[in-house]
PDB file of N, CA, C and O in Angstrom, chain B, residues numbered from 101:
ATOM      1  N   UNK B 101     101.554 -68.786 -74.178  1.00  0.00           N
ATOM      2  CA  UNK B 101     101.818 -67.612 -75.157  1.00  0.00           C
ATOM      3  C   UNK B 101     102.380 -67.932 -76.307  1.00  0.00           C
ATOM      4  O   UNK B 101     101.829 -67.838 -77.404  1.00  0.00           O
ATOM      5  N   UNK B 102     103.593 -68.357 -76.081  1.00  0.00           N
ATOM      6  CA  UNK B 102     104.768 -68.422 -77.241  1.00  0.00           C
ATOM      7  C   UNK B 102     104.169 -69.370 -78.224  1.00  0.00           C
ATOM      8  O   UNK B 102     104.433 -69.077 -79.390  1.00  0.00           O
ATOM      9  N   UNK B 103     103.393 -70.482 -78.046  1.00  0.00           N
ATOM     10  CA  UNK B 103     102.939 -71.386 -78.779  1.00  0.00           C
ATOM     11  C   UNK B 103     101.908 -70.776 -79.682  1.00  0.00           C
ATOM     12  O   UNK B 103     101.941 -70.839 -80.911  1.00  0.00           O
ATOM     13  N   UNK B 104     101.004 -70.188 -78.970  1.00  0.00           N
ATOM     14  CA  UNK B 104      99.950 -69.379 -79.626  1.00  0.00           C
ATOM     15  C   UNK B 104     100.274 -68.244 -80.720  1.00  0.00           C
ATOM     16  O   UNK B 104      99.633 -68.229 -81.771  1.00  0.00           O
ATOM     17  N   UNK B 105     101.432 -67.148 -80.419  1.00  0.00           N
ATOM     18  CA  UNK B 105     101.978 -66.622 -81.328  1.00  0.00           C
ATOM     19  C   UNK B 105     102.660 -67.178 -82.600  1.00  0.00           C
ATOM     20  O   UNK B 105     102.580 -66.711 -83.736  1.00  0.00           O
ATOM     21  N   UNK B 106     103.492 -68.498 -82.102  1.00  0.00           N
ATOM     22  CA  UNK B 106     103.981 -69.268 -83.247  1.00  0.00           C
ATOM     23  C   UNK B 106     103.058 -69.733 -84.206  1.00  0.00           C
ATOM     24  O   UNK B 106     103.291 -69.682 -85.414  1.00  0.00           O
ATOM     25  N   UNK B 107     101.727 -70.311 -83.582  1.00  0.00           N
ATOM     26  CA  UNK B 107     100.717 -70.872 -84.449  1.00  0.00           C
ATOM     27  C   UNK B 107     100.007 -69.504 -85.274  1.00  0.00           C
ATOM     28  O   UNK B 107      99.535 -69.593 -86.408  1.00  0.00           O
ATOM     29  N   UNK B 108     100.027 -68.641 -84.719  1.00  0.00           N
ATOM     30  CA  UNK B 108      99.579 -67.244 -85.573  1.00  0.00           C
ATOM     31  C   UNK B 108     100.486 -66.995 -86.765  1.00  0.00           C
ATOM     32  O   UNK B 108     100.132 -66.893 -87.940  1.00  0.00           O
ATOM     33  N   UNK B 109     101.740 -66.912 -86.257  1.00  0.00           N
ATOM     34  CA  UNK B 109     102.832 -66.614 -87.479  1.00  0.00           C
ATOM     35  C   UNK B 109     102.815 -67.689 -88.392  1.00  0.00           C
ATOM     36  O   UNK B 109     102.889 -67.389 -89.584  1.00  0.00           O
ATOM     37  N   UNK B 110     102.714 -69.176 -88.004  1.00  0.00           N
ATOM     38  CA  UNK B 110     102.519 -70.116 -89.258  1.00  0.00           C
ATOM     39  C   UNK B 110     101.508 -69.897 -89.970  1.00  0.00           C
ATOM     40  O   UNK B 110     101.644 -69.986 -91.191  1.00  0.00           O
ATOM     41  N   UNK B 111     100.214 -69.550 -89.402  1.00  0.00           N
ATOM     42  CA  UNK B 111      98.932 -69.464 -90.109  1.00  0.00           C
ATOM     43  C   UNK B 111      99.088 -68.245 -91.281  1.00  0.00           C
ATOM     44  O   UNK B 111      98.728 -68.419 -92.445  1.00  0.00           O
ATOM     45  N   UNK B 112      99.706 -66.935 -90.761  1.00  0.00           N
ATOM     46  CA  UNK B 112      99.991 -65.899 -91.646  1.00  0.00           C
ATOM     47  C   UNK B 112     100.693 -66.447 -92.757  1.00  0.00           C
ATOM     48  O   UNK B 112     100.219 -66.395 -93.892  1.00  0.00           O
ATOM     49  N   UNK B 113     101.897 -67.018 -92.480  1.00  0.00           N
ATOM     50  CA  UNK B 113     102.918 -67.351 -93.390  1.00  0.00           C
ATOM     51  C   UNK B 113     102.244 -68.255 -94.424  1.00  0.00           C
ATOM     52  O   UNK B 113     102.391 -68.035 -95.626  1.00  0.00           O
ATOM     53  N   UNK B 114     101.573 -69.177 -94.008  1.00  0.00           N
ATOM     54  CA  UNK B 114     100.821 -70.233 -94.863  1.00  0.00           C
ATOM     55  C   UNK B 114      99.768 -69.440 -95.814  1.00  0.00           C
ATOM     56  O   UNK B 114      99.563 -69.768 -96.983  1.00  0.00           O
ATOM     57  N   UNK B 115      99.180 -68.441 -95.214  1.00  0.00           N
ATOM     58  CA  UNK B 115      97.930 -67.909 -96.006  1.00  0.00           C
ATOM     59  C   UNK B 115      98.969 -66.976 -97.313  1.00  0.00           C
ATOM     60  O   UNK B 115      98.686 -66.900 -98.509  1.00  0.00           O
ATOM     61  N   UNK B 116     100.009 -66.447 -96.718  1.00  0.00           N
ATOM     62  CA  UNK B 116     100.744 -65.418 -97.674  1.00  0.00           C
ATOM     63  C   UNK B 116     101.217 -66.262 -98.802  1.00  0.00           C
ATOM     64  O   UNK B 116     101.131 -65.813 -99.945  1.00  0.00           O
ATOM     65  N   UNK B 117     101.781 -67.623 -98.551  1.00  0.00           N
ATOM     66  CA  UNK B 117     102.318 -68.483 -99.635  1.00  0.00           C
ATOM     67  C   UNK B 117     101.058 -68.815-100.490  1.00  0.00           C
ATOM     68  O   UNK B 117     101.083 -68.852-101.721  1.00  0.00           O
ATOM     69  N   UNK B 118      99.988 -69.046 -99.754  1.00  0.00           N
ATOM     70  CA  UNK B 118      98.850 -69.486-100.791  1.00  0.00           C
ATOM     71  C   UNK B 118      98.448 -68.441-101.507  1.00  0.00           C
ATOM     72  O   UNK B 118      97.844 -68.848-102.499  1.00  0.00           O
ATOM     73  N   UNK B 119      98.510 -67.175-101.457  1.00  0.00           N
ATOM     74  CA  UNK B 119      98.201 -66.035-102.086  1.00  0.00           C
ATOM     75  C   UNK B 119      98.966 -65.741-103.077  1.00  0.00           C
ATOM     76  O   UNK B 119      98.539 -65.486-104.203  1.00  0.00           O
ATOM     77  N   UNK B 120     100.520 -65.751-102.655  1.00  0.00           N
ATOM     78  CA  UNK B 120     101.498 -65.411-103.560  1.00  0.00           C
ATOM     79  C   UNK B 120     101.729 -66.439-104.605  1.00  0.00           C
ATOM     80  O   UNK B 120     101.648 -66.072-105.777  1.00  0.00           O
ATOM     81  N   UNK B 121     102.023 -67.759-104.320  1.00  0.00           N
ATOM     82  CA  UNK B 121     102.340 -68.722-105.114  1.00  0.00           C
ATOM     83  C   UNK B 121     101.109 -69.182-105.879  1.00  0.00           C
ATOM     84  O   UNK B 121     100.090 -69.579-105.313  1.00  0.00           O
ATOM     85  N   UNK B 122     101.269 -69.103-107.264  1.00  0.00           N
ATOM     86  CA  UNK B 122     100.248 -69.599-108.219  1.00  0.00           C
ATOM     87  C   UNK B 122      99.937 -70.860-108.263  1.00  0.00           C
ATOM     88  O   UNK B 122     100.812 -71.713-108.111  1.00  0.00           O
ATOM     89  N   UNK B 123      98.614 -71.192-108.482  1.00  0.00           N
ATOM     90  CA  UNK B 123      98.306 -72.526-108.330  1.00  0.00           C
ATOM     91  C   UNK B 123      98.303 -73.141-109.766  1.00  0.00           C
ATOM     92  O   UNK B 123      97.921 -72.506-110.748  1.00  0.00           O
ATOM     93  N   UNK B 124      98.738 -74.363-109.809  1.00  0.00           N
ATOM     94  CA  UNK B 124      99.002 -75.068-110.967  1.00  0.00           C
ATOM     95  C   UNK B 124      97.699 -75.992-111.315  1.00  0.00           C
ATOM     96  O   UNK B 124      97.593 -77.053-110.700  1.00  0.00           O
ATOM     97  N   UNK B 125      96.734 -75.647-112.246  1.00  0.00           N
ATOM     98  CA  UNK B 125      95.562 -76.325-112.216  1.00  0.00           C
ATOM     99  C   UNK B 125      95.664 -77.914-112.706  1.00  0.00           C
ATOM    100  O   UNK B 125      94.755 -78.739-112.622  1.00  0.00           O
ATOM    101  N   UNK B 126      97.054 -78.141-113.260  1.00  0.00           N
ATOM    102  CA  UNK B 126      97.242 -79.513-113.860  1.00  0.00           C
ATOM    103  C   UNK B 126      97.767 -80.477-112.329  1.00  0.00           C
ATOM    104  O   UNK B 126      97.938 -81.692-112.417  1.00  0.00           O
ATOM    105  N   UNK B 127      97.947 -79.816-111.155  1.00  0.00           N
ATOM    106  CA  UNK B 127      98.475 -80.646-110.127  1.00  0.00           C
ATOM    107  C   UNK B 127      97.507 -81.295-109.455  1.00  0.00           C
ATOM    108  O   UNK B 127      96.357 -80.857-109.455  1.00  0.00           O
ATOM    109  N   UNK B 128      97.831 -82.352-108.838  1.00  0.00           N
ATOM    110  CA  UNK B 128      96.719 -83.069-108.055  1.00  0.00           C
ATOM    111  C   UNK B 128      96.930 -82.241-106.469  1.00  0.00           C
ATOM    112  O   UNK B 128      97.753 -81.398-106.111  1.00  0.00           O
ATOM    113  N   UNK B 129      96.021 -82.774-105.893  1.00  0.00           N
ATOM    114  CA  UNK B 129      95.993 -82.100-104.599  1.00  0.00           C
ATOM    115  C   UNK B 129      97.261 -82.358-103.544  1.00  0.00           C
ATOM    116  O   UNK B 129      97.655 -81.498-102.756  1.00  0.00           O
ATOM    117  N   UNK B 130      97.868 -83.789-103.679  1.00  0.00           N
ATOM    118  CA  UNK B 130      99.189 -84.049-103.114  1.00  0.00           C
ATOM    119  C   UNK B 130     100.118 -83.227-103.510  1.00  0.00           C
ATOM    120  O   UNK B 130     100.822 -82.611-102.710  1.00  0.00           O
ATOM    121  N   UNK B 131     100.212 -83.136-104.662  1.00  0.00           N
ATOM    122  CA  UNK B 131     101.601 -82.538-105.481  1.00  0.00           C
ATOM    123  C   UNK B 131     101.353 -81.105-104.703  1.00  0.00           C
ATOM    124  O   UNK B 131     102.246 -80.644-103.992  1.00  0.00           O
ATOM    125  N   UNK B 132     100.168 -80.465-104.866  1.00  0.00           N
ATOM    126  CA  UNK B 132     100.088 -78.593-104.452  1.00  0.00           C
ATOM    127  C   UNK B 132     100.275 -78.707-103.005  1.00  0.00           C
ATOM    128  O   UNK B 132     100.831 -77.753-102.460  1.00  0.00           O
ATOM    129  N   UNK B 133      99.868 -79.819-102.198  1.00  0.00           N
ATOM    130  CA  UNK B 133     100.166 -79.635-100.606  1.00  0.00           C
ATOM    131  C   UNK B 133     101.724 -79.792-100.768  1.00  0.00           C
ATOM    132  O   UNK B 133     102.268 -78.875-100.153  1.00  0.00           O
ATOM    133  N   UNK B 134     102.444 -80.447-101.244  1.00  0.00           N
ATOM    134  CA  UNK B 134     103.843 -80.646-101.247  1.00  0.00           C
ATOM    135  C   UNK B 134     104.675 -79.475-101.533  1.00  0.00           C
ATOM    136  O   UNK B 134     105.566 -79.085-100.779  1.00  0.00           O
ATOM    137  N   UNK B 135     104.376 -78.959-102.578  1.00  0.00           N
ATOM    138  CA  UNK B 135     104.676 -77.692-103.113  1.00  0.00           C
ATOM    139  C   UNK B 135     104.538 -76.528-102.028  1.00  0.00           C
ATOM    140  O   UNK B 135     105.475 -75.756-101.824  1.00  0.00           O
ATOM    141  N   UNK B 136     103.325 -76.438-101.342  1.00  0.00           N
ATOM    142  CA  UNK B 136     102.837 -75.494-100.464  1.00  0.00           C
ATOM    143  C   UNK B 136     103.864 -75.841 -99.218  1.00  0.00           C
ATOM    144  O   UNK B 136     104.449 -74.923 -98.644  1.00  0.00           O
ATOM    145  N   UNK B 137     104.039 -77.149 -98.853  1.00  0.00           N
ATOM    146  CA  UNK B 137     104.844 -77.342 -97.620  1.00  0.00           C
ATOM    147  C   UNK B 137     106.311 -77.085 -97.902  1.00  0.00           C
ATOM    148  O   UNK B 137     107.010 -76.684 -96.971  1.00  0.00           O
ATOM    149  N   UNK B 138     106.765 -77.250 -98.923  1.00  0.00           N
ATOM    150  CA  UNK B 138     108.293 -76.671 -99.550  1.00  0.00           C
ATOM    151  C   UNK B 138     108.224 -75.286 -99.327  1.00  0.00           C
ATOM    152  O   UNK B 138     109.056 -74.866 -98.522  1.00  0.00           O
ATOM    153  N   UNK B 139     107.370 -74.368 -99.879  1.00  0.00           N
ATOM    154  CA  UNK B 139     107.532 -73.102 -99.971  1.00  0.00           C
ATOM    155  C   UNK B 139     107.418 -72.678 -98.457  1.00  0.00           C
ATOM    156  O   UNK B 139     108.019 -71.670 -98.086  1.00  0.00           O
ATOM    157  N   UNK B 140     106.729 -73.356 -97.648  1.00  0.00           N
ATOM    158  CA  UNK B 140     106.332 -72.844 -96.153  1.00  0.00           C
ATOM    159  C   UNK B 140     107.866 -73.053 -95.488  1.00  0.00           C
ATOM    160  O   UNK B 140     108.553 -72.194 -94.935  1.00  0.00           O
ATOM    161  N   UNK B 141     108.158 -74.366 -95.702  1.00  0.00           N
ATOM    162  CA  UNK B 141     109.686 -74.650 -94.869  1.00  0.00           C
ATOM    163  C   UNK B 141     110.669 -73.443 -95.358  1.00  0.00           C
ATOM    164  O   UNK B 141     111.210 -72.695 -94.543  1.00  0.00           O
ATOM    165  N   UNK B 142     110.837 -73.335 -96.681  1.00  0.00           N
ATOM    166  CA  UNK B 142     111.742 -72.393 -97.036  1.00  0.00           C
ATOM    167  C   UNK B 142     111.638 -71.068 -96.430  1.00  0.00           C
ATOM    168  O   UNK B 142     112.647 -70.585 -95.918  1.00  0.00           O
ATOM    169  N   UNK B 143     110.343 -70.312 -96.429  1.00  0.00           N
ATOM    170  CA  UNK B 143     110.205 -68.972 -96.087  1.00  0.00           C
ATOM    171  C   UNK B 143     110.398 -69.074 -94.479  1.00  0.00           C
ATOM    172  O   UNK B 143     110.813 -68.084 -93.877  1.00  0.00           O
ATOM    173  N   UNK B 144     110.137 -70.109 -93.881  1.00  0.00           N
ATOM    174  CA  UNK B 144     110.419 -70.210 -92.480  1.00  0.00           C
ATOM    175  C   UNK B 144     111.607 -70.279 -92.227  1.00  0.00           C
ATOM    176  O   UNK B 144     111.949 -69.425 -91.410  1.00  0.00           O
ATOM    177  N   UNK B 145     112.648 -71.130 -92.678  1.00  0.00           N
ATOM    178  CA  UNK B 145     114.158 -71.156 -92.640  1.00  0.00           C
ATOM    179  C   UNK B 145     114.584 -69.616 -92.905  1.00  0.00           C
ATOM    180  O   UNK B 145     115.425 -69.150 -92.136  1.00  0.00           O
ATOM    181  N   UNK B 146     114.104 -68.844 -93.865  1.00  0.00           N
ATOM    182  CA  UNK B 146     114.587 -67.837 -94.017  1.00  0.00           C
ATOM    183  C   UNK B 146     114.227 -66.901 -93.060  1.00  0.00           C
ATOM    184  O   UNK B 146     115.086 -66.082 -92.735  1.00  0.00           O
ATOM    185  N   UNK B 147     113.173 -66.857 -92.561  1.00  0.00           N
ATOM    186  CA  UNK B 147     112.750 -65.825 -91.277  1.00  0.00           C
ATOM    187  C   UNK B 147     113.339 -66.306 -90.162  1.00  0.00           C
ATOM    188  O   UNK B 147     113.608 -65.399 -89.374  1.00  0.00           O
ATOM    189  N   UNK B 148     113.668 -67.476 -89.762  1.00  0.00           N
ATOM    190  CA  UNK B 148     114.411 -67.903 -88.689  1.00  0.00           C
ATOM    191  C   UNK B 148     115.828 -67.792 -88.741  1.00  0.00           C
ATOM    192  O   UNK B 148     116.505 -67.673 -87.720  1.00  0.00           O
ATOM    193  N   UNK B 149     116.380 -67.831 -90.079  1.00  0.00           N
ATOM    194  CA  UNK B 149     117.860 -67.271 -90.394  1.00  0.00           C
ATOM    195  C   UNK B 149     118.065 -65.866 -89.914  1.00  0.00           C
ATOM    196  O   UNK B 149     118.830 -65.628 -88.979  1.00  0.00           O
ATOM    197  N   UNK B 150     117.376 -64.908 -90.557  1.00  0.00           N
ATOM    198  CA  UNK B 150     117.376 -63.568 -90.304  1.00  0.00           C
ATOM    199  C   UNK B 150     117.230 -63.417 -88.873  1.00  0.00           C
ATOM    200  O   UNK B 150     118.121 -62.760 -88.334  1.00  0.00           O
ATOM    201  N   UNK B 151     116.201 -63.929 -88.045  1.00  0.00           N
ATOM    202  CA  UNK B 151     116.044 -63.735 -86.626  1.00  0.00           C
ATOM    203  C   UNK B 151     117.275 -64.114 -85.930  1.00  0.00           C
ATOM    204  O   UNK B 151     117.661 -63.428 -84.984  1.00  0.00           O
ATOM    205  N   UNK B 152     118.039 -65.331 -86.383  1.00  0.00           N
ATOM    206  CA  UNK B 152     119.176 -65.486 -85.509  1.00  0.00           C
ATOM    207  C   UNK B 152     120.174 -64.528 -85.819  1.00  0.00           C
ATOM    208  O   UNK B 152     120.815 -63.986 -84.919  1.00  0.00           O
ATOM    209  N   UNK B 153     120.326 -64.319 -86.802  1.00  0.00           N
ATOM    210  CA  UNK B 153     121.373 -63.252 -87.438  1.00  0.00           C
ATOM    211  C   UNK B 153     121.044 -61.847 -86.582  1.00  0.00           C
ATOM    212  O   UNK B 153     121.905 -61.186 -86.002  1.00  0.00           O
ATOM    213  N   UNK B 154     120.224 -61.667 -86.609  1.00  0.00           N
ATOM    214  CA  UNK B 154     119.733 -60.364 -85.829  1.00  0.00           C
ATOM    215  C   UNK B 154     119.973 -60.406 -84.405  1.00  0.00           C
ATOM    216  O   UNK B 154     120.353 -59.418 -83.778  1.00  0.00           O
ATOM    217  N   UNK B 155     119.780 -61.417 -83.942  1.00  0.00           N
ATOM    218  CA  UNK B 155     119.914 -61.546 -82.442  1.00  0.00           C
ATOM    219  C   UNK B 155     121.449 -61.728 -82.049  1.00  0.00           C
ATOM    220  O   UNK B 155     121.786 -61.435 -80.902  1.00  0.00           O
ATOM    221  N   UNK B 156     122.308 -62.161 -82.882  1.00  0.00           N
ATOM    222  CA  UNK B 156     123.631 -62.426 -82.903  1.00  0.00           C
ATOM    223  C   UNK B 156     124.184 -61.052 -83.042  1.00  0.00           C
ATOM    224  O   UNK B 156     125.132 -60.728 -82.327  1.00  0.00           O
ATOM    225  N   UNK B 157     123.660 -60.190 -83.922  1.00  0.00           N
ATOM    226  CA  UNK B 157     124.163 -58.903 -84.248  1.00  0.00           C
ATOM    227  C   UNK B 157     123.961 -58.009 -82.898  1.00  0.00           C
ATOM    228  O   UNK B 157     124.872 -57.323 -82.433  1.00  0.00           O
ATOM    229  N   UNK B 158     122.912 -58.080 -82.435  1.00  0.00           N
ATOM    230  CA  UNK B 158     122.489 -57.090 -81.286  1.00  0.00           C
ATOM    231  C   UNK B 158     123.351 -57.695 -80.152  1.00  0.00           C
ATOM    232  O   UNK B 158     123.957 -56.853 -79.488  1.00  0.00           O
ATOM    233  N   UNK B 159     123.548 -59.167 -79.750  1.00  0.00           N
ATOM    234  CA  UNK B 159     124.579 -59.510 -78.924  1.00  0.00           C
ATOM    235  C   UNK B 159     125.855 -58.723 -79.021  1.00  0.00           C
ATOM    236  O   UNK B 159     126.349 -58.104 -78.079  1.00  0.00           O
ATOM    237  N   UNK B 160     126.346 -58.796 -80.228  1.00  0.00           N
ATOM    238  CA  UNK B 160     127.924 -58.118 -80.344  1.00  0.00           C
ATOM    239  C   UNK B 160     127.904 -56.871 -80.176  1.00  0.00           C
ATOM    240  O   UNK B 160     128.892 -56.368 -79.640  1.00  0.00           O
ATOM    241  N   UNK B 161     126.692 -55.937 -80.614  1.00  0.00           N
ATOM    242  CA  UNK B 161     127.029 -54.567 -80.369  1.00  0.00           C
ATOM    243  C   UNK B 161     126.414 -54.302 -78.947  1.00  0.00           C
ATOM    244  O   UNK B 161     126.554 -53.139 -78.570  1.00  0.00           O
ATOM    245  N   UNK B 162     125.840 -55.046 -78.187  1.00  0.00           N
ATOM    246  CA  UNK B 162     125.657 -54.797 -77.094  1.00  0.00           C
ATOM    247  C   UNK B 162     126.713 -54.904 -75.886  1.00  0.00           C
ATOM    248  O   UNK B 162     126.590 -54.458 -74.745  1.00  0.00           O
ATOM    249  N   UNK B 163     127.732 -55.582 -76.422  1.00  0.00           N
ATOM    250  CA  UNK B 163     128.806 -55.730 -75.440  1.00  0.00           C
ATOM    251  C   UNK B 163     130.050 -54.771 -75.755  1.00  0.00           C
ATOM    252  O   UNK B 163     131.131 -54.835 -75.169  1.00  0.00           O
ATOM    253  N   UNK B 164     129.697 -53.806 -76.850  1.00  0.00           N
ATOM    254  CA  UNK B 164     130.907 -52.696 -77.008  1.00  0.00           C
ATOM    255  C   UNK B 164     130.741 -51.578 -76.111  1.00  0.00           C
ATOM    256  O   UNK B 164     131.563 -50.662 -76.106  1.00  0.00           O
TER     257      UNK B 164
END
């Protein structure tokens, strides 16, 4: 179940990036794919970092 959810989140994030990041008509497919992958990794790291921070915050406040 977790893998399915993770796959759906990755697909949604990839779709969001494809819609938000403008395409460059002068780029070849390999360069466009590399740029998309870079943006995907960046967004994923931001989301995962926020999630870790939120979990840490919840753990700290639950012990009070």
